Residue, then its C-alpha position, 0 to 999 in steps of 0.5 A: m478517447r474517452t477516459a473514466a477513472i473507476i475508484f472503489e472504495g467500500g466494505p463493511r461497517a467498522e466494528n471498533p474504534l480503530q476500524e472507524t479511524l481507519t475508515g474515515l483515513r481511507h475515505a479522506v484519501t479517497l476523496d482527495t483522489v477523487a479530486k485529483f482525477c477530477a482535476a485531470g480532465l477526464d472524461q468521467v470519474v465514477l466512485a463505486t461505494n456502498h458508503p452513502a456519505l462518501a458517495e454524496a462528498a464524491a458527488r459534490l466533487g463531480a463524481r458519478i456514483f456507482d452503487t456497491r450496496g447489496d448482499r452479494f458484491h462481487f469485485g470482478r462483476s461489479l467492475v464489469q458493470a461499472v465500465r460498461e456504464s461508464g461508456a469509456d474507450a480506456v479505463i484507469y482503475l484503482s482503489g480508494a487508498a491506492l496510491p495517495l501520492i498520485g499526481q497530475e504527472e503520473i495520470a498524464w502519463i497513464r493517458d499517453a500510455l493507453r494511446r498506443d496503437e496496440p491494446t494496452v494495460v498499464v500497472n504499477n506492480v507486476q506482482s500485486v496491482d493497486l492500479v490498472a489501466w487499459r484500452p480497450a475498456s471492453r477488453l474486460e469483457r473477455v476475462d473471467p471477472p476476478e474476486n479481487d484486484n490482485i490479479l486484474g492486471w494479469r488476467l487482462r495481459d492474458t487476452g493478448m494485451e501489451r503490458v506496461l509498467l508505471p515507471n518507479s517512483a514513491a508515487v506509484n509504489f505506495d498505498l495505504d493498508t496498515p496504521t503504519d502506512y498512514l503514519i508514513l503518509a502523515l510524516s511526508g506532509k503530502g497527499g491531500p488536504r482531507a487526508q492530512a487533516a483526518l491524519r492529524a485528527a487520528g492523533w496517532s504517535d509517530a515517534r518511532l517512525r520518526a526516529a527510524a526515518d531520521v537515521l536513513a538521512a544520516e551517514l553510512p547508517e546499517v539499516a535492516l529490512i525485513g520481509r517482502v523485501g523486493s529489488a526496486i527499493m534496494e536499488h533506490f537506496n543504493r543509487n541515492l543514499p549512503v546506507r548500508l542495508r542488511v536485507f532478509s527477504e522472504e516470501r514475496g508474493m505470498k498472497a497473490l500466490g496463495r501461500e498465506a491462504a494455504g498455510l505454506v508460509r515459511s519464515v527463516v527470520g520467523d523460526l529464529i525468533e521462535d528459537l531465540g525468543p523475541e528479546r534475544f532476537f531484538a537484542r541481536l538486531g540492536e547490536t548490529c543496526d541503527a534502525a529496522f524496517f519489519d514486515t511483520r506479516v510474513l512472521f504472523a503467517n509463519r507455518g499457518r499462524r493466524v493473526s487477526e487484523w486487530d492484533r496486526f494494527q495494535s502491533d503496528l501502533g505499538n499498543v502491547e496491551q491491546i493485543g490478544d495473541p500472547f505471541v505477537r504481544a511479546f514480540t511487539r513489546a521486545a520491539l518496542e524495547c529494542p535500543i534501535p527504532v524498530v518500524l513494525g508494519g505490512h508490506s509497505v514498510v519494506a516497499g512503497g512506504l520506505w521508498v517515501l521515507a528514503d525521498r524524505a531522507i534524501a530531501l533532508r541530505g539536500g539531494p541524492m548521494r554523489f559518486 
């Protein structure tokens, strides 16, 4: 069985210093991922990119380059062509910033799963995938090429393939999208050497994150999880840590279901913040919890609200004066002034990133909770 890993990492040129930093971090993570797959003994590792410097660095590691430069890039059609050119029987697809903690154990598990007799598609997540692996590779020819990778697993499954889920772990749940995700990666000390070096160079403060993460290792702390919270992360906490969770879960799948794009997101927590005001909301939160992890993207999309990437990311970093949107600025300032540490970010802060922090807390406590 000839197996190829196909990694997509591209996009427009950075337009501001924050984007430049994030692009550099993504490229560092991508190169670490390329190195891992090259070390796994696959028949081929392909990097699809429109960034020449990244392509040169990946080629030096042993990757074959699929050039995506052009005016009309389409993810699905580019993936079909990359798969054809690879000549592989089985494919492992992921984006450059997906699964920075993936290791040889997970790669070997995926390869074993693809050796099943029946046509098989392996995904790390049912709703919105970060990694999709499938055999036979030619089955991709049967699907309508998707605009992005979120529904790739579903479309392959709809061709009659058996879907297999990777076992839950930090390595298969954690991906990188926001500045907070990168801070979590830095705090973990894991990933690869290129990523850790780039994270140190970024110089972002992790004080709030570290304070909240340390709370997770305490005895019976009260911790709020707000946003797109799934059952898997709650189960991980309940099995391993003596933490009392206060969970406010809303709008899971809002992107994959098209609710955000259509302006259909509705958040009870968001309405409460609007009614109380951010200051009173966080004052109440500080009275009931020892730390909070807040997936702000639900709030920022509530009732059709549109918040720029710049303001979202500056909010994550706590850079209040850099935020243009008055509501986001007031919300972020109130979060920073809350008497407990509040971690702001995207989905990962209540999902894969929180899983990484939970594992850190388990290690600090000397192992899982005993019953």
